[in-house]
C-alpha positions as CSV (number, residue, x, y, z in Angstrom):
1,M,35.6,112.2,181.5
2,D,35.4,112.9,177.8
3,G,34.4,116.5,177.1
4,R,32.8,116.0,173.7
5,D,29.2,116.9,172.8
6,W,27.7,113.5,173.2
7,S,24.3,114.4,171.7
8,L,26.1,115.5,168.5
9,F,28.4,112.4,168.5
10,L,25.5,109.9,169.0
11,Q,23.1,111.6,166.5
12,P,24.3,109.7,163.4
13,Y,24.1,106.4,165.3
14,E,20.6,107.2,166.4
15,Q,19.7,108.0,162.8
16,A,21.4,104.8,161.6
17,V,19.4,102.6,164.1
18,E,16.1,104.2,163.1
19,E,16.7,103.8,159.3
20,L,18.0,100.2,159.7
21,K,15.0,99.2,161.8
22,V,12.6,100.6,159.1
23,K,14.5,98.8,156.3
24,F,14.5,95.4,158.1
25,K,10.9,95.7,159.1
26,T,10.1,96.5,155.4
27,M,12.1,93.5,154.4
28,R,9.9,91.4,156.7
29,V,6.7,92.7,155.1
30,E,8.0,92.2,151.6
31,L,9.1,88.6,152.2
32,K,5.7,87.9,153.9
33,I,4.0,89.1,150.7
34,R,6.3,87.3,148.3
35,E,6.8,84.0,150.1
36,A,3.9,83.9,152.6
37,Y,6.6,83.5,155.3
38,A,9.2,85.8,156.6
39,P,12.4,84.6,158.4
40,I,12.3,87.8,160.5
41,E,10.0,87.6,163.5
42,F,10.7,91.1,164.7
43,V,13.3,93.8,164.8
44,T,14.6,96.0,167.6
45,G,17.5,98.5,167.9
46,R,19.3,100.7,170.4
47,V,22.2,103.2,170.7
48,K,24.7,102.2,173.4
49,R,24.6,104.3,176.5
50,I,27.4,106.7,177.1
51,S,28.5,104.9,180.3
52,S,28.6,101.6,178.4
53,I,30.7,103.2,175.6
54,L,33.2,104.6,178.1
55,E,33.4,101.3,180.0
56,K,34.0,99.3,176.8
57,A,36.6,101.8,175.5
58,K,38.4,101.5,178.8
59,R,38.3,97.7,178.7
60,L,39.5,97.5,175.1
61,G,42.0,100.3,175.4
62,V,40.3,102.4,172.7
63,P,41.4,106.1,172.9
64,P,38.7,108.8,173.0
65,D,39.5,110.0,169.5
66,K,39.0,106.5,168.0
67,L,35.6,105.6,169.5
68,D,33.9,105.7,166.0
69,T,36.2,102.9,164.7
70,G,37.2,101.2,167.9
71,I,33.7,100.5,169.3
72,E,31.7,98.7,166.6
73,D,28.4,98.3,168.4
74,I,27.5,101.8,169.4
75,A,24.6,101.4,166.9
76,G,22.9,98.0,167.5
77,I,20.2,96.2,165.6
78,R,18.7,92.9,166.8
79,I,16.8,90.6,164.4
80,M,14.8,87.8,166.0
81,C,13.9,84.6,164.1
82,Q,11.8,81.6,164.8
83,F,14.3,79.0,163.6
84,V,18.1,78.6,163.4
85,D,17.9,78.1,159.6
86,D,16.2,81.5,159.4
87,I,19.3,83.2,160.9
88,H,21.4,82.0,158.0
89,R,18.8,83.2,155.5
90,V,18.6,86.6,157.0
91,A,22.4,86.9,157.1
92,S,22.5,86.0,153.4
93,L,19.9,88.7,152.6
94,I,22.0,91.3,154.5
95,R,25.2,90.3,152.6
96,N,23.4,91.0,149.3
97,R,22.2,94.5,150.3
98,K,23.7,97.5,148.4
99,D,22.8,100.2,151.0
100,L,25.4,99.0,153.5
101,T,28.9,97.6,153.5
102,L,29.7,94.3,155.2
103,V,32.8,94.6,157.4
104,Y,32.9,91.2,158.9
105,E,30.8,88.4,160.5
106,K,31.0,86.5,163.8
107,D,29.3,83.2,163.9
108,Y,28.6,82.4,167.6
109,I,26.1,79.7,166.7
110,T,28.5,77.3,165.1
111,N,31.3,78.5,167.3
112,F,29.4,79.4,170.5
113,K,31.2,81.0,173.4
114,D,32.3,79.0,176.5
115,S,29.5,80.7,178.4
116,G,27.0,79.1,176.0
117,Y,26.2,82.3,174.2
118,R,24.9,81.8,170.7
119,S,24.1,84.5,168.2
120,Y,25.1,85.6,164.7
121,H,26.8,89.0,164.5
122,I,27.4,91.1,161.4
123,I,29.4,94.3,161.5
124,V,28.4,96.8,158.8
125,E,29.3,100.2,157.7
126,Y,26.2,102.3,157.1
127,P,26.0,105.6,155.3
128,V,24.1,108.4,157.1
129,Q,23.1,111.7,155.5
130,T,23.3,114.4,158.2
131,A,22.5,118.1,158.0
132,L,26.2,118.8,157.5
133,G,26.9,116.1,155.0
134,Y,27.5,112.4,154.4
135,T,29.1,110.2,157.0
136,K,29.5,106.5,157.7
137,V,29.0,104.7,161.0
138,L,29.6,101.2,162.2
139,A,26.7,99.1,163.3
140,E,26.4,95.7,164.8
141,I,23.5,93.5,163.6
142,Q,22.7,90.5,165.9
143,I,20.6,87.7,164.5
144,R,19.1,85.3,167.0
145,T,16.3,82.9,167.7
146,L,13.8,83.8,170.4
147,A,15.4,81.2,172.7
148,M,18.9,82.5,172.2
149,N,17.7,86.0,172.9
150,F,16.0,85.0,176.1
151,W,19.1,83.4,177.4
152,A,21.4,86.3,176.2
153,T,19.1,88.9,177.9
154,I,19.4,87.0,181.2
155,E,23.1,86.6,180.9
156,H,23.6,90.3,180.2
157,S,21.6,91.2,183.3
158,L,23.6,88.8,185.5
159,N,26.9,90.1,184.1
160,Y,25.9,93.6,184.8
161,K,25.0,92.7,188.4
162,F,28.2,90.8,189.1
163,K,30.4,93.2,187.1
164,E,31.4,90.4,184.5
165,S,32.6,88.1,187.4
166,L,29.8,85.6,187.7
167,P,30.0,83.1,190.6
168,E,31.1,79.7,189.4
169,D,27.7,78.0,190.3
170,V,25.8,80.7,188.4
171,R,28.1,80.3,185.4
172,G,27.5,76.6,185.4
173,R,23.8,76.9,185.6
174,L,23.7,79.5,182.8
175,K,25.7,77.1,180.6
176,K,23.2,74.3,181.2
177,A,20.4,76.8,180.4
178,A,22.1,77.7,177.2
179,E,22.3,74.0,176.2
180,A,18.6,73.6,177.0
181,A,17.8,76.7,174.9
182,F,19.7,75.2,172.0
183,L,17.9,71.9,172.4
184,L,14.7,73.8,172.2
185,D,15.7,75.4,169.0
186,T,16.8,72.0,167.6
187,E,13.4,70.5,168.5
188,M,11.5,73.4,167.0
189,T,13.5,73.0,163.8
190,S,12.6,69.3,163.6
191,I,8.9,70.1,163.5
192,R,9.3,73.3,161.5
193,K,6.8,72.2,158.8
194,E,4.1,71.5,161.3
195,I,4.7,74.8,163.1
196,L,4.5,76.8,159.8
197,D,1.5,74.9,158.6
198,A,-0.3,75.7,161.8
199,Q,0.7,79.4,161.6
200,T,-0.4,79.6,158.0
201,E,-3.8,78.1,158.8
202,F,-4.3,80.4,161.7
203,E,-3.4,83.4,159.5
204,E,-5.7,82.3,156.7
205,Q,-8.6,81.9,159.2
206,S,-7.9,85.3,160.7
207,N,-7.8,86.9,157.2
208,V,-11.1,85.4,156.1
209,V,-12.8,86.6,159.3
210,S,-11.5,90.1,158.8
211,K,-12.5,90.1,155.1
212,V,-16.1,88.9,155.9
213,L,-16.6,91.6,158.6
214,K,-15.1,94.3,156.4
215,G,-17.4,93.2,153.6
216,I,-20.5,93.4,155.9
217,Q,-19.5,97.0,156.8
218,D,-19.1,97.8,153.1
219,L,-22.7,96.7,152.5
220,Y,-23.9,99.0,155.3
221,Y,-22.0,101.8,153.5
222,F,-23.9,101.0,150.3
223,H,-27.2,101.1,152.4
224,R,-27.8,97.3,151.8
225,V,-28.9,97.0,155.4
226,R,-31.1,93.9,155.0
227,E,-28.3,92.0,153.1
228,A,-25.7,93.1,155.6
229,A,-27.8,91.9,158.6
230,Q,-28.5,88.6,156.9
231,F,-24.8,88.1,156.2
232,Q,-24.0,89.1,159.8
233,M,-26.4,86.4,161.1
234,K,-24.8,83.8,158.8
235,F,-21.3,84.9,160.0
236,N,-22.3,84.5,163.6
237,E,-23.6,81.0,162.9
238,L,-20.5,79.8,161.0
239,F,-18.0,81.4,163.4
240,E,-19.7,79.7,166.3
241,K,-19.2,76.4,164.5
242,E,-15.7,77.3,163.5
243,D,-16.7,76.5,159.9
244,Y,-13.9,78.3,158.1
245,Q,-14.7,76.7,154.8
246,G,-18.2,78.1,155.1
247,L,-16.8,81.5,156.0
248,S,-14.7,81.4,152.9
249,Q,-17.8,80.8,150.8
250,L,-19.6,83.5,152.8
251,S,-16.7,85.9,152.0
252,F,-17.2,85.2,148.3
253,D,-20.9,85.7,148.4
254,I,-20.4,89.0,150.2
255,Q,-18.0,90.2,147.5
256,V,-20.5,89.3,144.9
257,A,-23.2,91.4,146.8
258,I,-20.7,94.3,147.1
259,G,-20.1,94.1,143.3
260,K,-23.8,94.3,142.6
261,A,-24.2,97.2,145.1
262,K,-21.4,99.1,143.3
263,K,-23.1,98.6,139.9
264,G,-26.4,99.7,141.4
265,G,-24.8,102.8,142.8
266,Q,-23.4,103.7,139.4
267,S,-26.7,103.3,137.5
């Protein structure tokens, strides 16, 4: 058993994972604001367990003093996308970043594994500022669709159970499931416009409801109780009818009333 201080060894990787998660989540928010659509659905991350590091080092023949260079996925980031095209967009955005260095890429979507595994992997070198100075760690960024991730999660669990020696019938059924998942991704891509239009409409409707209710609360804050109550009744009526055009007009009217309330408070 390796006698190193594992907490100290893993600390830079933990820091790298936390920083990269924040950066990619921030990227998602920025793209949403700039383009009204973000190719990133959500981001997760993890640091490999000690037992998994040791098992992989043994399998690959990596000596204990070379773990930092021989095991490339001790720090792991997973970025989930809605569509296959989004994966390539995210990969391009990562390539252009200046806060990390691209080491190499593995395209398991175009060149999927025999098992059916599909994912896009990018190995990067990421700088971490520790209490004792500056260091660089390797991290693996996996970019997948939700369907790919569902399949890969199941495969990982089964491989763990069967110690990487899946029974032939299970292997065959998994491969068929992978093909079905890819067909699902293909079908979703073919109706991408309809999906995005529906999502945009839902978000716009949610936003106008939130804006109306916040505006009504603002009127209460300015002690315009009667106006606020009238707007609330109108909101209830329009929301019951699912009249979002009417709600948009109501939102405008409320903002006008708030503007008058502010002027009245300043006089």
